[in-house]
C-alpha positions in Angstrom: 22.7 7.2 -29.7 22.7 4.1 -32.1 22.0 0.6 -30.9 24.6 -2.1 -31.3 23.5 -5.7 -31.1 24.8 -7.4 -28.0 26.7 -10.8 -28.7 27.1 -13.6 -26.0 29.7 -16.1 -26.4 29.9 -19.1 -24.0 33.4 -20.2 -23.2 34.0 -23.8 -24.0 36.9 -23.7 -21.4 34.3 -23.8 -18.6 32.3 -26.8 -20.0 32.8 -30.3 -18.7 35.7 -31.7 -20.6 34.1 -35.1 -20.7 31.1 -33.9 -22.7 32.6 -31.1 -25.0 30.4 -32.1 -27.9 27.3 -31.9 -26.0 28.6 -28.6 -24.6 28.9 -27.1 -28.1 25.4 -28.2 -29.0 24.0 -26.9 -25.6 25.6 -23.4 -26.6 23.7 -23.4 -29.9 20.5 -24.6 -28.5 20.6 -21.9 -25.8 20.7 -19.0 -28.1 24.3 -18.2 -28.0 25.6 -16.1 -30.6 29.0 -17.8 -31.2 31.3 -20.3 -29.3 34.5 -19.1 -27.7 37.6 -21.4 -27.7 40.7 -20.6 -26.0 43.9 -22.4 -27.4 46.9 -22.4 -25.0 50.3 -23.7 -25.6 51.6 -23.8 -22.0 54.4 -21.2 -22.8 52.7 -17.8 -23.4 50.3 -18.8 -20.6 51.0 -21.4 -17.8 48.4 -23.8 -19.1 47.4 -26.0 -21.9 43.9 -26.3 -23.1 42.6 -26.8 -26.7 44.1 -27.4 -30.1 43.1 -27.1 -33.7 41.4 -30.6 -33.3 39.0 -29.0 -30.7 38.1 -26.3 -33.2 37.3 -29.0 -35.7 35.1 -30.7 -33.2 33.3 -27.8 -32.4 32.5 -27.2 -36.0 31.2 -30.7 -36.4 28.9 -30.4 -33.5 27.2 -27.0 -33.8 26.4 -24.2 -36.4 27.6 -21.4 -34.3 30.4 -19.1 -35.4 33.7 -20.2 -33.7 35.6 -17.3 -32.0 39.1 -18.8 -31.5 41.6 -17.0 -29.0 45.1 -18.1 -29.6 47.1 -17.7 -26.2 50.2 -18.8 -27.9 53.8 -17.4 -28.4 53.7 -18.3 -32.1 50.3 -17.5 -33.4 51.5 -17.7 -37.0 52.0 -21.6 -36.6 48.3 -22.1 -35.5 46.4 -19.5 -37.6 46.2 -21.5 -40.7 45.4 -24.8 -38.7 42.4 -23.3 -36.7 41.1 -21.7 -39.9 41.2 -24.9 -41.8 39.5 -26.4 -38.9 36.6 -24.0 -39.0 37.4 -21.0 -37.1 35.2 -17.7 -38.1 37.3 -15.2 -35.9 40.9 -15.7 -35.0 42.3 -13.5 -32.1 45.9 -13.4 -31.2 47.9 -11.5 -28.5 49.4 -7.9 -29.2 52.1 -8.8 -26.9 53.7 -11.5 -28.9 56.8 -10.7 -30.8 55.8 -11.6 -34.2 54.8 -9.6 -37.4 51.4 -8.6 -36.2 50.3 -6.5 -39.3 51.3 -9.4 -41.7 49.3 -12.0 -39.6 46.2 -10.0 -39.4 46.3 -9.6 -43.2 46.9 -13.3 -43.7 44.1 -14.2 -41.5 41.6 -11.8 -43.5 42.9 -13.0 -46.8 41.8 -16.5 -45.9 38.3 -15.1 -45.4 38.3 -15.2 -41.5 37.9 -12.1 -39.3 41.1 -11.2 -37.7 41.5 -9.7 -34.1 44.1 -8.9 -31.2 43.8 -9.6 -27.7 45.4 -7.5 -24.7 46.3 -8.6 -21.3 45.0 -6.7 -18.3 48.4 -4.7 -18.1 48.8 -3.8 -21.7 47.8 -0.5 -22.4 45.1 0.3 -25.0 47.5 2.3 -27.4 49.3 -1.1 -28.0 46.6 -1.9 -30.4 46.3 1.5 -31.9 48.8 0.9 -34.8 47.0 -2.1 -35.8 43.3 -1.1 -35.1 42.4 -0.4 -38.8 43.1 -3.9 -39.6 41.1 -5.7 -36.8 37.8 -6.9 -36.9 37.6 -7.4 -33.2 39.6 -6.5 -30.1 39.4 -8.8 -27.0 40.2 -7.2 -23.7 41.0 -9.5 -21.1 39.5 -8.7 -17.6 41.5 -11.6 -16.0 44.9 -12.8 -16.5 44.8 -15.2 -19.3 45.3 -19.0 -18.8 42.6 -20.0 -16.2 38.9 -19.7 -15.9 37.1 -18.6 -12.6 39.2 -15.5 -11.8 37.4 -12.2 -10.3 36.9 -9.6 -12.9 39.4 -6.7 -13.0 37.4 -3.5 -13.1 40.7 -1.5 -14.0 40.5 -2.7 -17.6 37.1 -0.8 -18.1 38.7 2.5 -19.1 40.7 0.7 -21.7 37.7 -0.6 -23.5 36.5 3.0 -23.7 39.8 4.1 -25.2 39.8 1.5 -27.8 36.1 2.2 -28.9 37.1 5.9 -29.1 40.1 5.4 -31.2 38.3 3.0 -33.5 35.4 5.5 -34.1 38.2 8.3 -34.7 39.9 6.3 -37.4 36.5 5.2 -39.0 36.6 1.5 -37.9 32.9 1.9 -36.8 32.3 -1.8 -37.1 34.8 -2.8 -34.7 33.7 -5.4 -32.2 35.0 -5.1 -28.6 34.9 -8.5 -26.9 35.5 -8.8 -23.0 36.5 -12.2 -21.5 37.0 -12.8 -17.7 34.8 -12.9 -14.8 31.8 -11.7 -16.9 28.5 -12.1 -14.9 25.2 -10.4 -14.4 26.9 -7.9 -12.1 29.8 -7.2 -14.6 28.4 -7.4 -17.9 26.6 -4.1 -17.6 29.7 -2.3 -17.0 31.5 -3.8 -19.9 28.9 -2.6 -22.4 28.7 0.6 -20.8 32.4 1.1 -21.4 32.0 0.2 -25.0 31.9 -3.6 -25.4 29.5 -5.2 -27.7 30.4 -8.8 -27.2 30.9 -10.9 -24.0 32.5 -14.2 -23.2 31.2 -16.0 -20.2 32.2 -19.2 -18.9 31.3 -20.1 -15.4 28.3 -17.8 -15.4 26.7 -19.8 -18.5 28.2 -23.5 -18.3 27.9 -23.4 -14.5 24.2 -22.3 -14.7 21.3 -24.8 -14.0 20.0 -23.8 -17.4 22.0 -21.9 -20.0 19.2 -20.5 -22.0 17.7 -18.3 -19.3 21.2 -17.5 -18.2 21.8 -16.0 -21.6 18.7 -14.2 -21.7 19.3 -12.8 -18.3 22.7 -11.4 -19.5 21.3 -9.9 -22.5 18.8 -8.0 -20.5 21.0 -6.9 -17.9 23.7 -5.6 -20.4 21.2 -3.8 -22.7 23.6 -2.3 -25.1 23.7 1.4 -26.2 26.6 3.1 -27.6 27.4 6.2 -29.4 29.3 4.9 -32.4 27.8 3.7 -35.5 27.9 -0.1 -36.9 27.0 -3.5 -35.4 29.4 -6.0 -33.9 29.5 -9.5 -34.3 31.3 -12.3 -32.5 
């Protein structure tokens, strides 16, 4: 078996909205590997959160890589803006009715890692036609749009399916990220299924001290997978 480095990404959506700059700095000081930002348009999901200006704010306030998740109906209208604002990874949903391959290639051409996100009900096979162009796939383990929901264990086999298909086609460096209800209890189940990166909101920003919370999550989710390569956020 080959080791794959586990990545922990605090979700800014779970931070105190009155102190978001401090929340960015806290994530970096606490040993996070990257910062996760959810951008919502109120249409693709029934909520509105951050926009490209929030990505720029995070870039000004911390040196972490910025992992940006576009929960929007028209990701092609936002990708360039979040890239210009400082995103390092741009993820958009496979469920959108947009030219997926073209957008993945445009994101990569801009020097940013492209990726796709799947809602809980979307089968793993939905990303298979695009998997060779993805640097990361995000599996939602809650319904997208709101934090604090319970973890959906039914998604775990989908993570394994995606990892197997990525290995089969030779995309050994694919990172699989999990977002939604990630805690000390659920994190090990995600990595056992094949994930190498975890987004955690309430479990980290709600902890009395984020640094030991991140260390504890790394310890319980000790990562060993059978494929080669190392993921990154």
